[in-house]
N, C-alpha and C positions, 0 to 999 in steps of 0.2 A: 591483587593479580588472579587470576584465573587458568583454567589449565584447561584448553581444548583440544578435543580429537578429532583431526582433520584427514580427510581421502589423499593420499599422495597422488597426484596426477601421473605422474612418471611411472610408478608401480601400481596399477588397480590391486585392488583386493589387500593392498597394505595403507597402515594409516602412519598418522605423525602426531605426536603429543607435541604441542606448542605453549608459552606461556603468553597470555597477553598483560601489555604493560599498560601503563597511562596513554603513551603515545599513541596507541594501537587506538584509543580510545577519542582520540584528539582527531586522527586519520578517520574514522570513522564519522563522524560529524563534521567535518571539512568535504570529508565526499559521500557525503548521504545520498544525495540524488543520484550521482552516478552509479552506487552500491545497489540504488533501489532499482534501477534502471536492469543492471546485471540481472540482480534477484527475480524482476519481472520477467526477463526472457528465459528465465528457466534454469541460469547459472547454479549450479550446488552451493549452499552454501557451506558444505565441506570444504572447497575450494579453498578456500582462505580465511584466514585470521579475521580481516574486515569484513567479509562476507558473512561470517559465523555470526559476529558480532552484531552487525546490523541487522539479521534475521533475528537475533535474539531479543535486539530493542523493538523489532517490528510483532513479536507476536506477545510482548508483554502487556499486562493490561492499561499502562499507561498510555502506550501508543495505540491500543486500539480504542480506549476510551475517545482519545482526542479524534481518530479516526471518525468514531459514533459522533460525537459535537458537532466535526466539519459537517458530516448529512445533515445532523439536525439544523444548523443553521444554514444549509443549501437550501431544504425543505422550507423553511420559514421565510428564507430571501426568495423564492420563488411564488410564495404564496400570500404573502404580505405586501403592504404597497411600497412603490418603488422609492430607491432612498436617492434624493439628489443629493449631490455634493460629496457623493462617495469616490473615490478614487481608485477602487479595485475594478477589474475587468467585469465588464457586467455579465451577467449569468443567461443563457437562453431559458428564460422560465419555462415556456412552454414545454420543453423537450424535459425539464427537470419535472414539472407536473404530471407531463405522461408517465414518467417513469417512478413517479412516489410510491408506490408500493414493493418496486424493486429494491429503491431506496431503503423505503424502513425494513425491508426485510434483512436487507445489509448490515442495517444499525443494529437490529436484533440479533445477528450472528457473531457482529463484533463484540456485543453485551453480554454474550452467553459464557457459559463455561467451556465449552467444547474445543478443542484444538482447531488451530486455524494455519494455514500455510502461508510462511512468509513470501512466497510468489504473490498469492494474491494481496496479501497487506498491501505488497511491494507496488501492483498494479492500481488498487485503489488509490494509494496514495498520490502516486503519478498523476491519475484521471481527474482526482481533486483539484491539484494543483497547475494541471497543463493551459494556459489559458488560451492556447489556441486549440484544445480538443473539444469532445464533442459537449461539454457540459458549457461551454461559453461562446462557441459558435454554429453557424449553418442553421439559422432556426428551422427551415425545412426539411431538413436531413434527419433521417431515422438511423442515429449511430450511435446514442446514446445508451438504449436499452440493449444493443447487441455488447457493449462494452461492458455494461453492468453485470450482464450473464456470464461473461468470460471471467469476468472478478470473482463473482458466486461460485463458479465450477473450479477457478485455479484456488480459491480459499480453502477448499476440502485437502485434508490432510490422507495423500494416497499410503498404502498399506507397501511396507518394505517387501 
């Protein structure tokens, strides 16, 4: 069991101390995508136990490494031969190749030692997994690079 200090939404400036239980971890796993959406929109991780646990998971080395590996696979898929018989949603190879530098920068940032904001990590996770998002659709659109730049900005931890 872990003890969390959360912001009290009803009384700004006050905090609540809560203990996390195994059931909270299960809820976090079951609701990971929705929690990522909430974090990506800027909802404070301090506002609930589930958001706090999810943010903690995202900023950990395991999640950061998994996201860096996903970026590496994405770049390999965009530059390598087309895989026939794949059942995955096909990526927009030209947009990924055009954003190679930014994707590599993101990968380096993920593997670095510096702190990262859970908001940016949640945005990146959603971007990589959204089959209707800029990585996977509209080959002529110039929407991937701006989305990646938003993620890079959101990764920066803001001073309190």
